C-alpha positions in Angstrom: -0.2 0.0 0.0 1.5 3.4 -0.8 1.8 6.1 1.6 -0.5 9.0 1.8 1.1 12.2 0.3 0.5 13.9 3.8 3.4 11.9 5.0 5.6 14.5 2.8 4.6 17.6 4.8 5.4 15.9 8.4 9.2 17.5 8.3 7.7 20.8 7.6 5.2 20.5 10.3 7.8 19.5 13.0 9.7 22.5 11.9 6.9 24.8 12.6 6.4 23.0 15.7 10.0 23.2 17.0 10.2 27.0 15.6 7.2 28.2 17.7 8.4 26.3 20.8 11.9 28.3 20.4 9.8 31.5 19.9 7.8 30.8 23.0 10.8 30.2 24.8 12.2 33.6 23.4 9.1 35.6 24.5 9.1 33.7 28.2 12.6 34.5 28.9 12.6 38.4 27.7 10.8 39.9 30.6 12.8 37.7 33.0 16.3 38.8 31.8 17.5 35.5 30.6 19.6 36.9 27.5 21.0 33.6 26.4 17.5 31.6 26.5 16.0 34.9 24.1 19.3 34.7 21.9 18.8 30.8 21.7 15.3 31.3 21.2 15.6 33.5 18.6 18.2 31.6 17.0 16.2 28.7 17.0 13.1 30.1 15.7 14.8 31.9 12.9 16.4 28.3 11.9 13.6 26.2 12.2 11.2 28.6 10.5 13.4 28.9 7.6 13.8 25.1 7.4 9.9 24.8 7.6 9.5 27.1 4.5 12.4 25.1 2.6 10.8 21.6 3.3 7.5 23.2 2.3 8.7 24.4 -1.1 10.4 21.0 -1.4 7.7 18.8 -0.6 4.7 20.7 -2.1 4.8 19.5 -5.6 4.8 15.8 -4.8 2.3 16.5 -2.4 -0.3 18.2 -4.7 0.8 15.3 -7.2 0.2 12.6 -5.1 -3.3 14.2 -3.9 -4.2 14.6 -7.7 -3.3 11.0 -7.9 -5.5 9.8 -4.9 -8.3 12.3 -6.3 -8.3 10.6 -9.4 -8.2 7.0 -8.3 -10.9 8.1 -5.9 -13.2 9.0 -9.1 -12.2 6.1 -11.3 -14.3 3.2 -12.2 -14.1 0.5 -9.3 -12.5 -2.0 -11.9 -10.0 -0.1 -12.8 -8.4 0.1 -9.4 -7.4 -3.6 -10.0 -4.1 -2.7 -11.6 -2.9 -0.2 -9.1 0.8 0.6 -9.2 2.8 -1.3 -6.9 5.4 -0.4 -4.4 8.7 -1.6 -5.2 9.2 -4.7 -3.0 12.8 -6.0 -2.2 
């Protein structure tokens, strides 16, 4: 069984999660004058934010192609689903 196209977007979602955590760390440490944590949080938010954009740009075309393939498969006649493309098996 082939993987769902949403699997391609998981690294981008994890990068967004880590960027928001780092941004929260920086905002939480700012009023407490913990400058090291503010610097680390801001740098982490910037890095993971850039990685999220990069991962999303790389995965977007295969993601939309996979969704289009699944949409075409869903709208096709039931008897044409017999000859599904098989994944390579070692």
